[in-house]
C-alpha positions in Angstrom: -14.4 27.3 242.3 -15.9 29.2 239.5 -17.0 27.2 236.3 -16.6 29.1 232.9 -19.7 29.2 231.0 -17.6 30.1 227.8 -17.1 27.1 225.5 -13.8 26.6 223.6 -13.3 26.4 220.0 -12.5 22.6 220.3 -15.9 22.4 221.9 -17.6 24.0 219.1 -15.8 21.8 216.5 -16.7 18.9 218.6 -20.4 19.9 218.6 -20.3 20.4 214.8 -18.8 17.0 214.4 -21.1 15.4 217.1 -24.2 16.7 215.2 -22.7 15.7 211.7 -22.3 11.8 212.9 -24.9 11.2 215.3 -27.5 13.8 213.8 -29.2 16.8 215.2 -32.1 15.2 216.7 -29.9 12.9 218.7 -28.0 15.8 219.9 -30.7 17.9 220.5 -32.5 15.5 222.7 -29.1 14.9 224.6 -28.8 18.8 224.9 -32.4 19.3 226.1 -32.0 16.4 228.8 -28.7 17.6 230.4 -29.0 18.9 233.9 -26.3 20.8 236.2 -25.4 17.5 237.1 -24.2 16.1 233.7 -23.4 19.2 231.8 -19.7 19.0 232.7 -19.7 15.4 231.4 -21.7 16.5 228.2 -19.1 19.2 227.7 -16.2 16.9 228.3 -17.3 14.3 225.6 -18.2 17.0 223.3 -14.9 18.6 223.6 -12.5 15.5 224.0 -14.4 12.7 222.1 -16.0 14.8 219.2 -13.5 17.8 219.2 -10.3 16.0 220.0 -10.7 12.7 218.4 -13.5 12.4 216.1 -12.6 15.8 214.3 -9.1 14.6 213.5 -8.4 14.2 209.8 -6.0 11.2 210.0 -9.0 8.9 209.4 -12.4 9.1 207.8 -15.5 9.0 209.8 -16.2 5.8 208.1 -13.1 4.3 209.6 -13.6 5.8 213.1 -17.2 4.5 213.0 -15.9 0.8 212.5 -13.2 1.1 215.2 -15.5 2.9 217.6 -18.3 -0.1 217.0 -15.5 -2.7 217.5 -14.3 -1.2 220.7 -17.7 -0.7 222.2 -18.7 -4.2 221.3 -15.6 -5.5 222.8 -16.2 -3.7 226.0 -20.0 -4.7 226.2 -21.4 -1.3 225.9 -24.3 -2.4 223.6 -26.4 0.6 224.1 -23.6 2.7 222.7 -23.0 0.0 219.8 -26.7 0.7 218.8 -26.2 4.5 218.8 -23.1 4.3 216.6 -24.7 1.8 214.4 -27.5 4.5 213.8 -24.7 6.9 213.2 -23.4 4.9 210.3 -26.2 6.4 208.3 -23.9 9.6 208.6 -20.5 8.1 208.6 -20.6 5.9 205.4 -19.7 2.6 207.4 -22.0 -0.2 205.8 -23.5 -3.2 207.3 -20.5 -5.1 205.5 -18.0 -2.9 207.5 -19.7 -3.6 210.6 -19.7 -7.2 210.1 -16.1 -7.2 209.5 -15.2 -5.1 212.5 -17.5 -7.5 214.7 -15.4 -10.7 213.3 -12.3 -8.9 214.7 -14.1 -8.5 218.0 -14.9 -12.2 217.9 -11.1 -13.2 217.4 -9.5 -10.5 219.6 -12.1 -9.9 222.5 -14.1 -12.9 222.3 -17.0 -14.7 220.8 -19.6 -13.8 223.5 -18.9 -10.0 222.9 -19.2 -10.2 219.2 -22.3 -12.6 219.6 -24.3 -10.3 221.5 -23.1 -7.1 219.5 -24.3 -8.9 216.2 -27.8 -9.4 218.0 -27.8 -5.7 218.7 -26.5 -4.6 215.3 -29.2 -6.7 213.5 -32.1 -5.2 215.6 -30.6 -1.7 215.0 -30.2 -2.2 211.4 -33.9 -3.7 211.1 -35.0 -0.6 213.0 -33.3 1.6 210.7 -34.6 -0.2 207.6 -38.2 0.1 208.9 -37.8 3.6 209.6 -36.4 4.5 206.1 -39.4 2.5 204.7 -41.6 4.9 206.9 -42.7 2.5 209.5 -42.0 2.9 213.1 
């Protein structure tokens, strides 16, 4: 089986959206660390998640951000929750938006999932604030 090294237009759109949401630094680190093993996966998420879903015009990036954080919290993917909380600096979702999303998680997916996500979000927001103030 031959794998084409050509990227689709959807992949290009996905990469642009991924960079706009997650930031160049995050994407550059992910691209630099990919190997032959995970390159197909990176291509898949760039084209499918970022090119097909996040690039749609039906919802704003702020709305997608809130829904994504809620879904990740409900599923217990807390490392991804933190990544998407950091992305709110680019999507326009506010801490108030995140809180409302996590209240939905508590009711519809369970208090333990929301409780742990709140802990992760609080830590991430504090790190973002320290970083904005010039600290580490």
